[in-house]
Every structure is written in C-alpha cells, then in structure tokens.
C-alpha positions in Angstrom: 73.0 116.0 117.4 76.3 117.6 116.3 76.4 120.3 113.5 79.9 119.2 112.9 79.3 115.5 112.0 79.7 114.4 108.5 76.8 113.8 106.3 77.4 109.9 106.5 77.6 110.0 110.3 74.5 112.2 110.4 72.3 109.5 108.8 74.4 106.6 110.6 75.6 105.3 107.2 79.2 103.9 106.4 81.2 106.6 104.5 81.2 104.7 101.2 80.1 105.5 97.6 77.9 102.4 97.3 74.9 103.4 99.3 71.6 101.6 100.4 69.4 104.4 98.8 66.2 103.3 100.6 67.9 103.2 103.9 69.1 106.8 103.3 65.7 107.7 102.2 64.1 106.2 105.4 66.9 107.8 107.6 66.2 111.1 106.1 62.5 111.0 106.6 63.0 109.9 110.3 65.3 112.8 110.8 63.2 115.3 109.2 60.3 114.3 111.2 62.2 115.0 114.4 63.7 118.4 113.3 61.1 119.8 111.0 60.1 123.4 112.0 56.5 122.3 111.9 56.9 120.3 115.1 58.3 123.5 116.8 55.7 126.2 116.2 54.7 126.5 119.9 58.5 126.6 121.0 60.7 129.6 121.8 62.5 131.5 119.2 65.9 129.8 119.9 64.4 126.3 119.5 62.6 127.2 116.3 65.7 128.7 114.9 67.7 125.5 115.9 65.0 123.4 114.2 65.3 125.5 111.0 69.2 125.0 111.1 68.9 121.2 111.6 66.2 120.9 109.0 68.5 122.8 106.5 71.5 120.7 107.5 69.6 117.3 107.1 68.3 118.5 103.7 71.6 119.5 102.5 73.2 116.3 103.7 70.4 114.3 102.0 70.9 116.0 98.7 74.6 115.4 98.7 74.5 111.8 99.5 71.5 111.1 97.2 73.2 112.1 94.0 76.0 109.9 93.1 78.3 112.8 91.5 77.8 114.9 94.7 78.4 111.9 97.0 81.6 111.1 95.2 82.9 114.6 95.4 81.9 114.7 99.1 83.8 111.4 99.8 86.9 113.0 98.1 86.4 116.1 100.2 86.3 114.0 103.4 89.5 112.5 102.4 91.1 116.0 101.8 91.4 115.1 98.2 90.7 118.0 95.9 88.7 117.0 92.8 90.5 119.5 90.6 87.5 120.6 88.7 89.6 123.5 87.5 91.8 121.0 85.7 88.8 119.8 83.3 90.5 121.6 80.6 93.3 119.2 80.9 91.4 116.1 80.2 92.7 113.6 77.8 92.2 114.2 74.2 90.3 111.2 73.5 88.0 111.8 76.1 87.3 115.4 74.8 86.9 114.3 71.3 84.4 111.6 72.6 82.4 114.6 74.3 82.5 116.7 71.2 81.0 113.7 69.1 78.3 113.4 71.8 77.4 116.9 71.6 77.5 117.2 67.8 75.1 114.1 67.7 72.7 115.7 70.2 72.7 119.1 68.2 72.1 117.4 64.9 69.4 115.1 66.4 67.8 118.4 68.0 68.1 120.5 64.8 66.5 117.6 62.7 63.6 117.1 65.3 64.7 113.4 65.6 63.1 112.7 69.0 63.5 108.9 68.6 67.3 109.6 68.0 67.6 111.8 71.0 65.9 108.9 73.1 68.4 106.5 71.7 71.4 108.8 72.6 69.8 109.3 76.0 69.6 105.5 76.6 73.2 105.2 75.5 74.4 107.7 77.8 72.6 106.5 80.8 74.0 103.1 80.2 77.6 104.8 79.8 76.9 106.8 83.0 76.1 103.7 84.9 79.3 101.9 83.8 81.3 105.0 84.9 79.7 105.1 88.3 80.3 101.3 88.8 84.0 102.1 88.1 83.9 105.0 90.3 82.4 102.7 93.1 85.3 100.4 92.7 87.9 103.0 92.8 86.5 104.7 96.0 85.2 101.8 98.0 87.4 99.1 97.0 90.8 100.3 95.6 90.6 103.7 97.7 92.5 105.3 94.6 91.6 108.8 95.2 93.5 110.1 92.3 91.8 108.0 89.7 88.6 108.5 91.5 89.0 112.4 91.2 89.7 112.0 87.5 86.4 109.9 87.1 84.6 112.5 88.9 85.8 115.2 86.7 84.9 113.1 83.6 81.4 112.6 85.0 81.0 116.2 85.5 81.3 116.6 81.8 79.0 113.6 81.2 76.3 114.7 83.6 76.3 118.1 82.0 75.9 116.5 78.5 72.9 114.5 80.0 71.2 117.6 81.0 71.8 119.2 77.5 70.3 116.0 76.1 67.3 116.1 78.2 66.8 119.8 77.2 67.0 118.8 73.5 64.4 116.0 74.2 62.1 118.7 75.7 62.7 121.1 72.9 62.0 118.5 70.4 58.7 117.6 71.9 57.3 121.3 71.8 
C-alpha cells in the first residue's frame, strides 16, 4: 500500500461524487481488518507503528469519502480547484436572505418550543439538501464544472451548518 495514493484509489473506487456507499463500507472493513493495530500486537515496534499509521490513514480516507460534503471538497482538491470557502461572505444576496429566513424560522420555533415545527423544518431542509447534492453530483460527475461545483459546495457548507443548528434546536426542545 502506498501512503501517497488518493482516497478513492485506496479503496479501489472511481474518483466520482456518486459513490456506492455499501461498496465503500465493505472495502473500509476489509482494509481495517488488514491494517488494524490489534492484528500486530506481537509484531515489532516498526510494524506496529506502521499499522497504526495505516489504520489512521484508512479511517481518515473513509470519513472523507463517506460524507458527501467532504467528498465533494476532496474531489475539488484532487482537481487542484480551490473551494474558496473564504469567499462565503460573497454569496449571492438571494441565497443569504434565504439562509437568514431559515435561521429565523428555526430560532422562532425553538423559542416557542414548537418541536413539531422544528421537525417540519428539518424535513424540508433534508429534502433541499438532497436536491442540492443531486445538482452537485451532476456538476462534478457529468458536467465537470468545477467552478459551479465549488459554488454549490460553499452553499452546502452554510446549509449543513444550518442543519446542525436545527438538530440542536430539536434536542433543546425535547429537554
């Protein structure tokens, strides 16, 4: 195994956004069973250290590919295309207004203790995220439009953060 191989090659998968998740999971488990430090307890120090490095590398690669947003960012990185996350403040006004409206709705429902409304917002946001990831898949895998894909990744960074806030609001409402 080569430490310099990209995450997709490590798992013998094509470098694409659309990913066969069960296949990734299976390959991850196979690799972990081969490199896990528990298999090298009787080995020498160098072998144990190498096993730990490989197990760490496999875990990092798996976590990156498993999550759609980090997978998209990684694909852009492989293509030497900067996501430009420092440009998030330069997002289109309509998108920023939409994000403010979402956050206001979450804050209002949280303050009012309206768990049902928070669940409704969560469902709507999950649906919106799903559509956005389908669009991102088309941009990355089909059109190979890295500029537009980077823009969608920046937007999804906002939206994923909103989802975390929404989850936290739901938990707070249950307490």
